[in-house]
N, C-alpha and C positions, 0 to 999 in steps of 0.2 A: 165589215165589222162583225159578221155573223160567226160566232164560235160555239154554236149549239150542235148537239148530236141529233141526227135524224132517227137513228136506231142504235140500240145496245143489246146484244144477245150473248148468252153463255151456253156452253155445251151440256152442262149438268145443273139440275136444280132450277129454282125460280127466283128471279130478282124480287126483292121486297124493299120499297113499294114497287109497283109496276112502273115501267120506264116512262119518263116524261122528260122532255128536253130541258125543262127548268129545274128538275131534281138532280142534284149532283152526288148524293150519297145513297148507296144501296147495300143490302146484305143478302147473303144466300147461305142456307143451311145445307151441308153436304154430308153424305154417309161416310163412315170411317174408312171405307175401302177406296174412296176417291183420292187419287194422288195428283191429278192435274185438271186444269180447267181451260177450255178454249174460249177466248173473248173476241167477239167481232163487234165493230162499231163503224158507223157511216156518218160522215159529217153532213149537216144540213145544207151547207154551201160547198159546191164542188171545188171552190178555190181555197177552202180551209184544209189544213193538214191534221191527221190523227196519228198519235203515237201511244204505244202501250198495249196494243192488241196482240193477239197470238195466243199460243199455248203457254200457260203458267204452271210451273211445278208447285204443288201445295204440300204443306206440312200439317200435322194434326194441330187443332186449335185455330186461332185467327190468322188469316193471311190478307194482306192489303194489296189491292191491285189498283193502279192509277192509270187512267186514260186521259191524255191531254189533247184538247182540240185547240188549234191555233188559227185564228181568223186571218184573212188575207192581209189585214192591217197590222198583224203581229200580236194581237190581243189573245192571251191564252185563257182557257177554261178547263178545270180539272174535274173529272168524274171519278168517284172512288167506289170500288166494290170491296166489301169486307166478306171474304169467303171463310165460313166457319166449318171446319172439318171435325166431325165427331171424334172426341179423344178417347172413347171407350176402348180399353185394352182388347187386343185380338189374340194375344198369346198369354197363357196362364201356366203357372208352376205351383205344385203343392208345397206347403210348408206348415208344419205343426197343426195339421187339420184344416188349414185354410187354403183357398186358391188365390195366389197372388198374381195380379195382372202386370204385364210389362208396360210401363208408362210410355206413351208414344210422343207426348209433347214435352220435350226436354229443353226448350228454348231458354228457360230461366233457371235451369238446374246448375248449381255451383259445383264445379269439378272438385272431387275430394283431393286434398293435399297429397302429393306423391303418386297420383294416378293420371293416366292419359287415356283419352277416348279411343276406342277401337270398335270392332264389330265381331260378334260371335254368333254361332248358330244356336238358336233356342227352339227346340221342337221343329227343326228344319227351316226356321225363319231367320233371316239376317236381322240381328238386333244390336242396337247401340249398347256398348258396355264400357267399363273403365278398367284398365290393366295397371297394376302396380309396377313402378319402375325399379323396385328393389326386391320384389318377391313374385311368386306365381299366383298371387291373389287377384281374382277378377270380380268386379262388382256389377250388379244390375240394379237399375232404379225401378222399384216395384210398388204397386198400389195394393194396400190391404184395407178394403172398405174405402173410407175417405182419406186415410193416412197414406203418405208416400215416404219411402225410405230407401237407402242403399242396403243391398243384401249381398253376402258373399255367395258366389256361384262357382261350383267346381267343374262345370262343363256339362253336368247332367242334372244336378240337384241344387236347390237352395240350401246352403249349409247353416247360415245364421244371419241375423241382422248386422249392420255395420253402421255404428253411430260414433263419429269422431268426438273425442274428449278434448275440446279446444280450451286453451286458457289455463291449463294447469301444468305446463312445462314438460309435457310428454307427448310424443307423437303416437298416441294410442287411440283405439276405437273400441267401444263397447260392442260385444258380439252375442249378447244373450248368455244364458247358462243352460247347458244340456241337463236333462232331468237326472242323469246318473251322477252328476257332480253337485247336486243341490244340498245333499246331506253332509254337514261338516260338524265335527265334534266341538262343543263349546260355543257354537254359533247358531243364530237363527236366520233362515233364508227368508227374504222378503224385499220390500222397497227400501232403497237407500238413496240418499241425496248426495250427489257429487257436484259441488258448486251449485249451479242452477238446474241440474238435470236430475230427474227421478229415474233410477235404474233398478234392476233386480240384482241383489248381492247379499252380503251377510253382515249382520251386526253381532257384536260379542254379547254373550249372556252375562258377563261380568259388568256390572253397572259402572265400575271405575274406568271402563274402556268405552264409554258411551260416545266419545268424540272420534272413535275409530270405526272404520268399516272396510270390507274387502269386496273387490269386484273381480270379474273374469274379463280379460281384454286381450286384444291382438295388437302387437307392436308393428312397426313399419316393415319388418322383415317377414311378416305373416306368421309369427310365433305366438302361441296362446299361453298366457301366464296369469297368475293371480297378482293383484296389486292392492296395496293397503293405502287407504285414504285417511288423512287426519284433517278434520274439519276446521279447527281453530286457526291453523296456519295455511289451510288450503294446499296441502302437499300430497303427492302421490308417489309411492315407491314400490319397487318389486317386493312382493310379500315372501317372507321366509316360511315356505310351506311346511317345513319339517316340524314346527312347533307353534304354540300359541304365543302371542306377544308377551303375555304375563309371565311365561316361563323364561 
């Protein structure tokens, strides 16, 4: 009936707590460069079987490794190691005076609508990216301080942020506003609210148009345009850039 382990060892790091046959849960903190972990275990009883050992591939963040000891009488016991690989970015790209790090733990990242996961070279490193099925747009998931967002990547540089505008009937994404486009006649550049999002855009100086605002966005074909938002009916439409709405 003995389903205990006699020993449990790993090739990198230190188990916490220290191994004890009666302790079944352990953690190990690993450096960001560690990509695999070899696990060895020996049963206390030579007639018991052990499964789950060997070399395990690791991803950034938490990895769960289970070792099952089955006694001669068929009674199983599971030992669990939680291997935590440091998620700190290893590859960085400049954008608007900041250094954005490529996020390494993408387990819970929701794939943008219309994009498929792929790999691209970033500073010589193979990096997970997302490619549009309808255009040449490629996205990277980057970290700016504590914030994480998708950004448009042209193969060399980060071009803009990419924030989908869901729930307003358009397959659009907010992409920030280049400094050379921020000045517009009859409008003030600043924060605007689109549904429940606060973005950078324009409001009209005319108080009678207080329920209208304009944003700069990308459509599903990778085209950049101005769009006008009307808050009372929550509608968004292509903006007639040639003139003010009042005209």
